[in-house]
N, CA, C and O atoms as a DFTB+ gen file, in Angstrom:
540 C
 N C O
     1  1     127.549     138.957      62.998
     2  2     126.725     138.884      64.191
     3  2     126.907     137.500      64.807
     4  3     126.710     136.495      64.123
     5  1     127.280     137.428      66.084
     6  2     127.504     136.097      66.680
     7  2     126.288     135.592      67.394
     8  3     125.268     136.277      67.462
     9  1     126.389     134.365      67.943
    10  2     125.240     133.743      68.534
    11  2     124.754     134.492      69.781
    12  3     123.551     134.536      70.039
    13  1     125.683     135.086      70.565
    14  2     125.313     135.878      71.706
    15  2     124.440     137.072      71.281
    16  3     123.399     137.335      71.883
    17  1     124.878     137.787      70.239
    18  2     124.092     138.944      69.777
    19  2     122.651     138.538      69.292
    20  3     121.666     139.243      69.510
    21  1     122.614     137.367      68.630
    22  2     121.314     136.890      68.155
    23  2     120.359     136.594      69.311
    24  3     119.172     136.914      69.258
    25  1     120.915     135.971      70.363
    26  2     120.069     135.684      71.573
    27  2     119.665     136.952      72.276
    28  3     118.496     137.130      72.615
    29  1     120.632     137.852      72.504
    30  2     120.308     139.114      73.186
    31  2     119.283     139.915      72.504
    32  3     118.420     140.480      73.176
    33  1     119.306     140.014      71.189
    34  2     118.397     140.739      70.407
    35  2     117.136     139.977      69.954
    36  3     116.257     140.513      69.279
    37  1     117.098     138.687      70.367
    38  2     115.972     137.767      70.031
    39  2     115.848     137.771      68.445
    40  3     114.777     138.008      67.885
    41  1     116.958     137.506      67.808
    42  2     116.968     137.460      66.314
    43  2     116.719     136.085      65.869
    44  3     117.492     135.163      66.131
    45  1     115.631     135.950      65.192
    46  2     115.176     134.572      64.662
    47  2     115.512     134.356      63.253
    48  3     115.648     133.203      62.843
    49  1     115.669     135.442      62.412
    50  2     115.996     135.246      61.009
    51  2     116.369     136.572      60.376
    52  3     116.580     137.585      61.042
    53  1     116.437     136.513      59.074
    54  2     116.982     137.673      58.306
    55  2     116.024     138.900      58.484
    56  3     116.484     140.038      58.393
    57  1     114.741     138.689      58.729
    58  2     113.809     139.796      58.921
    59  2     114.175     140.671      60.147
    60  3     114.077     141.898      60.123
    61  1     114.603     139.961      61.222
    62  2     115.046     140.686      62.407
    63  2     116.324     141.400      62.191
    64  3     116.521     142.461      62.783
    65  1     117.237     140.881      61.363
    66  2     118.470     141.557      61.045
    67  2     118.238     142.854      60.230
    68  3     118.839     143.896      60.490
    69  1     117.335     142.732      59.231
    70  2     116.963     143.891      58.410
    71  2     116.328     144.981      59.369
    72  3     116.687     146.155      59.271
    73  1     115.409     144.592      60.271
    74  2     114.808     145.545      61.178
    75  2     115.861     146.193      62.058
    76  3     115.809     147.402      62.282
    77  1     116.817     145.420      62.565
    78  2     117.873     145.972      63.462
    79  2     118.785     146.945      62.640
    80  3     119.218     147.977      63.151
    81  1     119.040     146.610      61.453
    82  2     119.945     147.526      60.576
    83  2     119.150     148.814      60.296
    84  3     119.718     149.905      60.356
    85  1     117.901     148.710      60.003
    86  2     117.047     149.871      59.659
    87  2     116.958     150.782      60.942
    88  3     116.985     152.010      60.864
    89  1     116.855     150.123      62.075
    90  2     116.761     150.922      63.326
    91  2     118.162     151.583      63.648
    92  3     118.218     152.756      64.016
    93  1     119.249     150.827      63.506
    94  2     120.540     151.277      63.811
    95  2     121.011     152.467      62.949
    96  3     121.725     153.357      63.413
    97  1     120.569     152.441      61.644
    98  2     120.930     153.461      60.709
    99  2     120.020     154.686      60.726
   100  3     120.260     155.656      60.007
   101  1     118.968     154.634      61.554
   102  2     117.999     155.759      61.662
   103  2     116.919     155.764      60.676
   104  3     116.120     156.701      60.655
   105  1     116.831     154.733      59.812
   106  2     115.758     154.719      58.813
   107  2     114.430     154.537      59.527
   108  3     113.450     155.178      59.147
   109  1     114.357     153.683      60.556
   110  2     113.097     153.496      61.330
   111  2     112.579     154.770      61.889
   112  3     111.380     155.038      61.818
   113  1     113.454     155.577      62.452
   114  2     113.031     156.852      63.071
   115  2     112.508     157.793      62.035
   116  3     111.573     158.546      62.308
   117  1     113.076     157.782      60.845
   118  2     112.584     158.681      59.746
   119  2     111.188     158.241      59.338
   120  3     110.307     159.081      59.156
   121  1     110.968     156.927      59.191
   122  2     109.746     156.374      58.774
   123  2     108.648     156.720      59.848
   124  3     107.534     157.130      59.521
   125  1     109.026     156.533      61.114
   126  2     108.076     156.918      62.193
   127  2     107.705     158.400      62.195
   128  3     106.559     158.773      62.443
   129  1     108.736     159.257      61.905
   130  2     108.451     160.725      61.875
   131  2     107.550     161.038      60.760
   132  3     106.635     161.843      60.930
   133  1     107.757     160.422      59.554
   134  2     106.922     160.704      58.402
   135  2     105.469     160.186      58.556
   136  3     104.498     160.867      58.227
   137  1     105.385     158.967      59.064
   138  2     104.084     158.308      59.138
   139  2     103.301     158.710      60.405
   140  3     102.072     158.642      60.440
   141  1     104.019     159.114      61.402
   142  2     103.460     159.489      62.734
   143  2     103.053     158.238      63.578
   144  3     102.399     158.360      64.613
   145  1     103.467     157.026      63.093
   146  2     103.192     155.782      63.747
   147  2     104.475     155.227      64.412
   148  3     105.539     155.187      63.795
   149  1     104.343     154.808      65.668
   150  2     105.452     154.245      66.395
   151  2     105.776     152.843      65.887
   152  3     106.952     152.545      65.675
   153  1     104.795     151.973      65.682
   154  2     105.045     150.610      65.168
   155  2     104.376     150.456      63.784
   156  3     103.154     150.455      63.638
   157  1     105.225     150.333      62.829
   158  2     104.736     150.193      61.407
   159  2     104.246     148.790      61.173
   160  3     105.010     147.831      61.284
   161  1     102.939     148.657      60.840
   162  2     102.385     147.323      60.646
   163  2     103.025     146.660      59.480
   164  3     103.368     145.482      59.580
   165  1     103.218     147.344      58.356
   166  2     103.788     146.738      57.202
   167  2     105.243     146.273      57.448
   168  3     105.669     145.219      56.977
   169  1     106.009     147.137      58.232
   170  2     107.390     146.776      58.557
   171  2     107.429     145.457      59.408
   172  3     108.293     144.605      59.199
   173  1     106.546     145.330      60.291
   174  2     106.476     144.122      61.149
   175  2     106.055     142.923      60.328
   176  3     106.583     141.831      60.540
   177  1     105.090     143.086      59.364
   178  2     104.670     142.044      58.515
   179  2     105.869     141.559      57.624
   180  3     106.050     140.357      57.434
   181  1     106.657     142.493      57.099
   182  2     107.842     142.166      56.292
   183  2     108.831     141.451      57.109
   184  3     109.430     140.493      56.619
   185  1     109.066     141.859      58.389
   186  2     110.027     141.167      59.258
   187  2     109.593     139.709      59.537
   188  3     110.422     138.799      59.510
   189  1     108.352     139.507      59.792
   190  2     107.874     138.207      60.034
   191  2     107.965     137.303      58.820
   192  3     108.385     136.151      58.921
   193  1     107.566     137.835      57.665
   194  2     107.639     137.082      56.347
   195  2     109.112     136.731      56.082
   196  3     109.401     135.576      55.770
   197  1     110.028     137.653      56.190
   198  2     111.479     137.337      55.933
   199  2     112.002     136.321      56.907
   200  3     112.801     135.460      56.538
   201  1     111.550     136.405      58.196
   202  2     112.026     135.402      59.188
   203  2     111.512     134.001      58.838
   204  3     112.190     132.999      59.067
   205  1     110.313     133.956      58.284
   206  2     109.727     132.647      57.863
   207  2     110.503     132.100      56.650
   208  3     110.777     130.903      56.562
   209  1     110.852     133.007      55.714
   210  2     111.506     132.596      54.566
   211  2     112.986     132.195      54.799
   212  3     113.475     131.248      54.183
   213  1     113.687     132.918      55.688
   214  2     115.092     132.723      55.906
   215  2     115.353     132.691      57.472
   216  3     115.970     133.599      58.029
   217  1     114.871     131.639      58.117
   218  2     115.222     131.560      59.575
   219  2     116.652     131.147      59.782
   220  3     117.254     130.519      58.911
   221  1     117.202     131.490      60.919
   222  2     118.545     131.137      61.311
   223  2     118.680     129.739      61.836
   224  3     119.776     129.179      61.830
   225  1     117.637     129.184      62.273
   226  2     117.737     127.765      62.783
   227  2     116.549     127.031      62.216
   228  3     115.577     127.608      61.729
   229  1     116.689     125.698      62.311
   230  2     115.648     124.840      61.788
   231  2     114.501     124.848      62.785
   232  3     114.631     124.367      63.911
   233  1     113.378     125.401      62.353
   234  2     112.176     125.438      63.171
   235  2     111.001     125.049      62.334
   236  3     110.815     125.539      61.220
   237  1     110.195     124.146      62.888
   238  2     108.980     123.808      62.209
   239  2     108.072     125.008      62.160
   240  3     107.933     125.740      63.140
   241  1     107.454     125.208      61.012
   242  2     106.455     126.259      60.877
   243  2     105.054     125.753      61.211
   244  3     104.138     126.526      61.489
   245  1     104.922     124.434      61.172
   246  2     103.676     123.791      61.560
   247  2     103.948     122.373      61.964
   248  3     105.009     121.837      61.642
   249  1     103.045     121.755      62.648
   250  2     103.173     120.378      63.073
   251  2     102.580     119.458      61.885
   252  3     101.947     119.907      60.930
   253  1     102.874     118.167      62.089
   254  2     102.231     117.195      61.170
   255  2     100.724     117.265      61.290
   256  3     100.208     117.455      62.391
   257  1     100.018     117.119      60.213
   258  2      98.613     116.877      60.262
   259  2      98.440     115.378      60.631
   260  3      99.377     114.591      60.507
   261  1      97.222     115.004      61.087
   262  2      96.996     113.570      61.405
   263  2      97.302     112.701      60.201
   264  3      97.883     111.629      60.369
   265  1      96.928     113.121      58.961
   266  2      97.143     112.326      57.825
   267  2      98.677     112.234      57.490
   268  3      99.187     111.162      57.163
   269  1      99.364     113.364      57.582
   270  2     100.800     113.321      57.382
   271  2     101.541     112.406      58.362
   272  3     102.459     111.672      57.994
   273  1     101.097     112.483      59.645
   274  2     101.708     111.701      60.648
   275  2     101.524     110.247      60.323
   276  3     102.473     109.470      60.431
   277  1     100.286     109.835      59.913
   278  2     100.009     108.480      59.557
   279  2     100.861     108.057      58.401
   280  3     101.477     106.993      58.448
   281  1     100.917     108.869      57.347
   282  2     101.673     108.547      56.140
   283  2     103.170     108.394      56.424
   284  3     103.836     107.510      55.886
   285  1     103.661     109.253      57.259
   286  2     105.130     109.169      57.627
   287  2     105.313     107.947      58.473
   288  3     106.324     107.268      58.295
   289  1     104.451     107.610      59.356
   290  2     104.571     106.319      60.118
   291  2     104.605     105.163      59.165
   292  3     105.437     104.275      59.354
   293  1     103.770     105.099      58.157
   294  2     103.789     104.051      57.202
   295  2     105.091     104.000      56.471
   296  3     105.646     102.926      56.242
   297  1     105.602     105.197      56.088
   298  2     106.911     105.276      55.411
   299  2     108.013     104.682      56.259
   300  3     108.880     103.962      55.765
   301  1     107.965     105.006      57.589
   302  2     108.987     104.492      58.495
   303  2     108.989     102.924      58.565
   304  3     110.025     102.265      58.649
   305  1     107.747     102.402      58.524
   306  2     107.645     100.943      58.600
   307  2     108.101     100.240      57.343
   308  3     108.563      99.101      57.410
   309  1     107.985     100.879      56.212
   310  2     108.285     100.247      54.960
   311  2     109.603     100.621      54.274
   312  3     110.037      99.943      53.342
   313  1     110.211     101.659      54.721
   314  2     111.459     102.114      54.027
   315  2     112.612     101.188      54.325
   316  3     112.695     100.559      55.380
   317  1     113.491     101.132      53.355
   318  2     114.732     100.418      53.464
   319  2     115.822     101.410      53.846
   320  3     115.905     102.512      53.305
   321  1     116.673     100.979      54.814
   322  2     117.711     101.818      55.343
   323  2     118.600     102.374      54.271
   324  3     119.159     101.625      53.470
   325  1     118.743     103.716      54.242
   326  2     119.552     104.434      53.266
   327  2     119.195     104.268      51.841
   328  3     119.989     104.608      50.964
   329  1     118.036     103.759      51.570
   330  2     117.564     103.645      50.178
   331  2     116.162     104.138      49.970
   332  3     115.234     103.613      50.586
   333  1     115.965     105.139      49.114
   334  2     114.680     105.685      48.870
   335  2     114.418     105.599      47.369
   336  3     115.255     105.963      46.543
   337  1     113.238     105.109      47.053
   338  2     112.821     105.150      45.615
   339  2     112.308     106.525      45.274
   340  3     112.203     107.368      46.165
   341  1     111.984     106.793      44.020
   342  2     111.568     108.104      43.588
   343  2     110.373     108.640      44.317
   344  3     110.342     109.818      44.675
   345  1     109.390     107.805      44.544
   346  2     108.176     108.168      45.215
   347  2     108.453     108.555      46.742
   348  3     107.920     109.541      47.250
   349  1     109.264     107.770      47.391
   350  2     109.649     108.046      48.763
   351  2     110.483     109.394      48.873
   352  3     110.301     110.210      49.777
   353  1     111.381     109.535      47.895
   354  2     112.174     110.683      47.916
   355  2     111.293     112.014      47.746
   356  3     111.483     113.029      48.417
   357  1     110.348     111.882      46.804
   358  2     109.408     112.984      46.542
   359  2     108.567     113.284      47.778
   360  3     108.323     114.438      48.131
   361  1     108.129     112.188      48.429
   362  2     107.277     112.301      49.666
   363  2     108.073     112.978      50.845
   364  3     107.566     113.863      51.535
   365  1     109.289     112.530      51.022
   366  2     110.100     113.078      52.104
   367  2     110.370     114.550      51.889
   368  3     110.196     115.377      52.785
   369  1     110.823     114.871      50.612
   370  2     111.215     116.255      50.335
   371  2     109.975     117.205      50.400
   372  3     110.071     118.330      50.890
   373  1     108.864     116.737      49.913
   374  2     107.639     117.534      49.979
   375  2     107.199     117.754      51.394
   376  3     106.860     118.887      51.736
   377  1     107.178     116.772      52.228
   378  2     106.760     116.834      53.642
   379  2     107.686     117.763      54.413
   380  3     107.219     118.580      55.206
   381  1     109.009     117.647      54.188
   382  2     109.991     118.497      54.874
   383  2     109.703     119.991      54.522
   384  3     109.683     120.880      55.373
   385  1     109.487     120.181      53.214
   386  2     109.274     121.580      52.750
   387  2     107.971     122.150      53.386
   388  3     107.909     123.323      53.755
   389  1     106.984     121.320      53.495
   390  2     105.663     121.702      54.087
   391  2     105.862     122.053      55.577
   392  3     105.318     123.060      56.032
   393  1     106.609     121.271      56.333
   394  2     106.736     121.408      57.779
   395  2     107.731     122.493      58.178
   396  3     107.587     123.153      59.206
   397  1     108.761     122.656      57.315
   398  2     109.820     123.590      57.721
   399  2     109.864     124.817      56.802
   400  3     110.674     125.713      57.039
   401  1     109.037     124.890      55.779
   402  2     108.934     125.980      54.870
   403  2     110.221     126.246      54.056
   404  3     110.429     127.363      53.582
   405  1     111.061     125.246      53.898
   406  2     112.316     125.353      53.184
   407  2     112.827     123.962      52.844
   408  3     112.418     122.981      53.464
   409  1     113.687     123.873      51.898
   410  2     114.266     122.615      51.491
   411  2     115.482     122.393      52.430
   412  3     116.085     123.340      52.935
   413  1     115.819     121.066      52.641
   414  2     117.024     120.854      53.355
   415  2     118.234     121.487      52.730
   416  3     118.234     121.679      51.514
   417  1     119.280     121.831      53.477
   418  2     120.470     122.487      52.944
   419  2     121.234     121.530      52.049
   420  3     121.428     120.356      52.365
   421  1     121.648     122.063      50.948
   422  2     122.492     121.357      49.928
   423  2     123.967     121.617      50.227
   424  3     124.471     122.728      50.056
   425  1     124.641     120.561      50.676
   426  2     126.051     120.731      50.981
   427  2     126.987     119.993      50.005
   428  3     128.201     119.978      50.210
   429  1     126.457     119.412      48.997
   430  2     127.300     118.649      48.076
   431  2     127.252     119.298      46.701
   432  3     126.402     120.147      46.433
   433  1     128.207     118.876      45.800
   434  2     128.341     119.375      44.470
   435  2     127.392     118.762      43.469
   436  3     126.499     119.412      42.925
   437  1     127.629     117.458      43.247
   438  2     126.838     116.817      42.131
   439  2     125.375     116.622      42.507
   440  3     125.096     116.360      43.677
   441  1     124.466     116.730      41.618
   442  2     123.047     116.740      41.845
   443  2     122.569     115.464      42.567
   444  3     121.819     115.555      43.539
   445  1     122.987     114.302      42.109
   446  2     122.533     113.069      42.709
   447  2     123.127     112.897      44.130
   448  3     122.429     112.404      45.015
   449  1     124.353     113.278      44.359
   450  2     124.921     113.238      45.683
   451  2     124.175     114.154      46.634
   452  3     123.822     113.817      47.764
   453  1     123.956     115.381      46.062
   454  2     123.195     116.408      46.856
   455  2     121.830     116.011      47.265
   456  3     121.395     116.254      48.390
   457  1     121.130     115.374      46.309
   458  2     119.782     114.915      46.599
   459  2     119.755     113.835      47.678
   460  3     118.915     113.835      48.577
   461  1     120.712     112.915      47.547
   462  2     120.799     111.849      48.594
   463  2     121.168     112.444      49.948
   464  3     120.611     112.026      50.964
   465  1     122.077     113.393      49.995
   466  2     122.419     114.002      51.244
   467  2     121.214     114.848      51.805
   468  3     120.974     114.831      53.012
   469  1     120.538     115.510      51.017
   470  2     119.381     116.323      51.453
   471  2     118.279     115.429      51.992
   472  3     117.647     115.724      53.007
   473  1     118.053     114.259      51.240
   474  2     117.082     113.300      51.654
   475  2     117.364     112.678      52.963
   476  3     116.453     112.500      53.771
   477  1     118.649     112.322      53.222
   478  2     119.090     111.772      54.510
   479  2     118.846     112.770      55.587
   480  3     118.321     112.429      56.647
   481  1     119.228     114.042      55.332
   482  2     119.043     115.078      56.323
   483  2     117.519     115.271      56.649
   484  3     117.124     115.379      57.809
   485  1     116.706     115.308      55.585
   486  2     115.227     115.487      55.794
   487  2     114.657     114.278      56.571
   488  3     113.817     114.468      57.451
   489  1     115.085     113.075      56.272
   490  2     114.536     111.859      56.912
   491  2     114.918     111.918      58.466
   492  3     114.105     111.654      59.352
   493  1     116.152     112.266      58.680
   494  2     116.719     112.366      60.056
   495  2     115.844     113.345      60.871
   496  3     115.382     113.012      61.963
   497  1     115.626     114.550      60.325
   498  2     114.854     115.560      61.052
   499  2     113.411     115.229      61.183
   500  3     112.780     115.505      62.203
   501  1     112.869     114.616      60.110
   502  2     111.421     114.230      60.152
   503  2     111.250     113.107      61.175
   504  3     110.249     113.057      61.889
   505  1     112.269     112.175      61.242
   506  2     112.120     111.102      62.240
   507  2     112.020     111.705      63.675
   508  3     111.204     111.263      64.483
   509  1     112.809     112.653      63.948
   510  2     112.815     113.340      65.337
   511  2     111.482     113.999      65.542
   512  3     110.869     113.869      66.601
   513  1     111.010     114.739      64.488
   514  2     109.725     115.453      64.671
   515  2     108.583     114.406      64.785
   516  3     107.680     114.591      65.601
   517  1     108.603     113.379      64.034
   518  2     107.521     112.419      64.091
   519  2     107.353     111.829      65.444
   520  3     106.214     111.657      65.877
   521  1     108.431     111.493      66.169
   522  2     108.396     110.933      67.468
   523  2     107.957     112.056      68.454
   524  3     107.153     111.818      69.356
   525  1     108.476     113.215      68.269
   526  2     108.190     114.368      69.224
   527  2     106.713     114.784      69.110
   528  3     106.127     115.148      70.130
   529  1     106.124     114.752      68.006
   530  2     104.757     115.174      67.824
   531  2     103.790     114.012      67.522
   532  3     102.891     114.099      66.686
   533  1     104.040     112.935      68.252
   534  2     103.211     111.718      68.026
   535  2     101.768     112.072      68.341
   536  3     101.496     112.707      69.360
   537  1     100.866     111.682      67.508
   538  2      99.443     112.020      67.588
   539  2      98.705     110.881      68.288
   540  3      97.489     110.950      68.466
């Protein structure tokens, strides 16, 4: 499925793909005939949950809380460029997971290289979000 198809069908994540496949194969019609309901509440809930778990693009699931915004601002003031200690690394990874409901993508092989790459990605994305959602 290409980007044009995703936009035309308003596909946000894997839940929308599953729903589209079920509709295309006739499964949705069978479920509707059996249940007598046009819009299956459980099907829609599953679609939403799967989209949240596996979205196709990076989208915040919620904004910073006032406390998180303050803590990230303090982190920005005190961090050393390209160097994170264990506490900072844990803070960044936890905050990213909270705001985006997923860990940054792992693109490297060895675990320490992967962790550094994921942390750099998380910091870069959180920096953008912190400025955008300034409280």
